[in-house]
N, C-alpha and C positions, 0 to 999 in steps of 0.2 A: 590183325591190321588195326592201326589206330584210326579212330573216326575223325575225319576232317570236319572242320567247322565252317559254316557259311555265315557271313555277316548278316544280321537281321535286316530284312528289307532289300537285300541286294540280290538281283536275279543272277543265276549262274550263267556262265558263258556256255553256249551249246557245244556238246561233244568234247568238252575239255575234262580230262580225268581229274578226279579229286583224291585219288589214292591208289594203292596197290594191295592186292592180296599177298599172302605169305609166299605164294608160288611165283610172284612177279607180275601177275596179270593186272593190267590197269582196270580200274573201275570208275564209273562216272556218277555214282551216287553213294552216300555214306553206307558203309558196311553195317548191316543190322537194322536199317531203316529205309523207308520209302522216301523219295524226294519229290514232293508236289511242286509244280511250277505253273505259270500262267493262271495265278489266282485259284489253284486247285483244279483247273480243267484238265491237266495232264500230269503224268508222273514220268520220271526219267528212268530209262532202262539202265541198270547197273552195268550191263555188258557192253553196250554200244553208245549210250548217251542219247538215243532217240527219245523225244518227248511224245508220249502216247496217252490215249485215254485210258488204256489198261494194258498190262503185260499179258497178252493172250498166249494160249498154248502154241498157236502157230508162230508167234514171235519168238517164244522161248526155244522152239525147235530150230530156228535159224542159228541159235548159239549152241546147238547140240544138247539142249536141256529140256526136261519136262518142267511143268510148273513146280512140282515138288522139288526137283533138282535145282531149279532156280532159287527157290527159297533157301535151300540148304547151302548152296554155294555162296550166297551173299548174306548169310547169317540172319535170315528172316525167320520169325516164328512160323510154324507150319500152318497156322490159321491166319497169317497176315494177308490182308486184302492187297491185291495187286492192281486195284482199280483206282483211278483218280477220284479224289473226294467229291467233286461235283457230280460225276457220273454215279458214284455210289449213293449219294443223297437222292438223286432222281430215281434210281432203282428202288430205294427204300420206300420212297413216297408212293411209287406205282404199286409196289408189292402190298403196302397197307391198303391202298385203294381197292385193289383186286380182292384182297381178303375180306374187306368190309362189304363189297357189293356183288361178289361172285360166289354163289353156293358151290359151283363146280370146283373152284380153286380150294375152298375149305375142305370139301369132301376128299379131293385128291390128296391134299397134304395129310389128312388124317389117315388115309390108307398107307401113304408112304411112311408115316411115323410108326404105324403098326408093323410094317414090313421090316423097318430098321430095328425095332426093339426085338422082333422075333428072330433076327439073323438072316431072314430071307434075302435082303438086299446084298449082304456080304456074299452069300452063296451064289447069287446070280452074277455078281461081279467077278468072283473067282472063276466061275464056269466060263465066262466070256473071255478071260485072258488066255493067251497061248501058254502051253505047258512050260512051267519054269519061269514065266515072266513075272508072276506076282510074288512079292516078298511075303514071308510069314507075317500074319496079322495085318499086312498092308501098311505098317507104320514103323518098320524097323529103322529106317534112316532118320526118322524124326524123334525116335526114343532117346533117352539119355544114354543108353549103352550103344545104340546103333549110329548115333550122330558122329560127324567128323570131329577130329581133335580140335580144329579151329572153332567149330560151333559149340563144343562142350566148354572150351576156354572162354568163349564170349558169354555163354550162359552164366558161368561161374563169376565172371567179372561183373555182370549185371546184378547178380545176387548180392555180391559184396557191396556194390554201390547202393542197392536198395536198403540193406541192413544198416549201412552208414547213415542213410537218411532217417531211418526209423530211430536209430540211437540218438541222433541229434534232436529229434522231436521228443524223445523220452527225457533227455537232459533239460530241454526247454520246459518240461512239466515238473522239474525238480528232482528227477531220479539221477543216480550216478551213471547208469548205463541201461541198455535195452533189457537185459535179463532182470534187473531189479524192478523195472517197470512191469514186465510181464508177470513176475512172481506176485507183485502186489495186486495186479488185476485178476489173476487167477484166485487169489485169496478172497477177493471181493466178489467173485462170481460174475465179473464183468461180461457183457455180451460182446460178440464179434463186432457188432455195429459200433459200439463205443470205441473199441480198439481201432477199428477202421477209421473212425472220425478223428481220433487223436493222433494216429501215426501217419495217416494219409496213404494207407495201403488198400489193397482190394479186399473184398469180403471174404473170399476163400483163404487168402493169405492170413487175414486176421484170425480165422478159425484154426489154421495150422499153428500160428504163433501161440495161441491160447492152449493148444492141445498138449504142448510139452516143450521143454528147453530146446529140443532139436529144431523146432520151428519148421 
């Protein structure tokens, strides 16, 4: 699905579709992105156009989806927040306040981290699911091999767009292309931080680019 554009500063009309999925389903927010409205106080549901403080599990069920299924159907990253920016900021501030002033919160989080690292949390979650309900590893749909064809195509498109931006930055630095830039930086023993700053990519991406031609 092509991503529709919204003019800067122009509020969307409520419940008016902005595009269609490949199967013909109308969508009310751009594929692969959340659409904040009302100065970030709400986000638009892709499926129905409602403006909500967050896409909750209960709301997703109205459309026959889990939160994981919602993200996959509308091309969102599996870690994409479905919460309006203003609410997310409030929760972040409150979380930091509780962490700073509540010993019980810090101790509880420490226990949870240990359980996660040891695999206990995964085992407890698997045991709580009905037989056959839990997919292997719990992440099959979000993996590169398990994702839908549309989601894989969208990821590939995003990757190509990102590499085009990095190549443009490399040319601006005087190199003929991205590979010449990376070869020179590897020869110099450049840090990922330098590559990140010069290309405008993420830190982990910079590490992968420096690791070898495959990037």
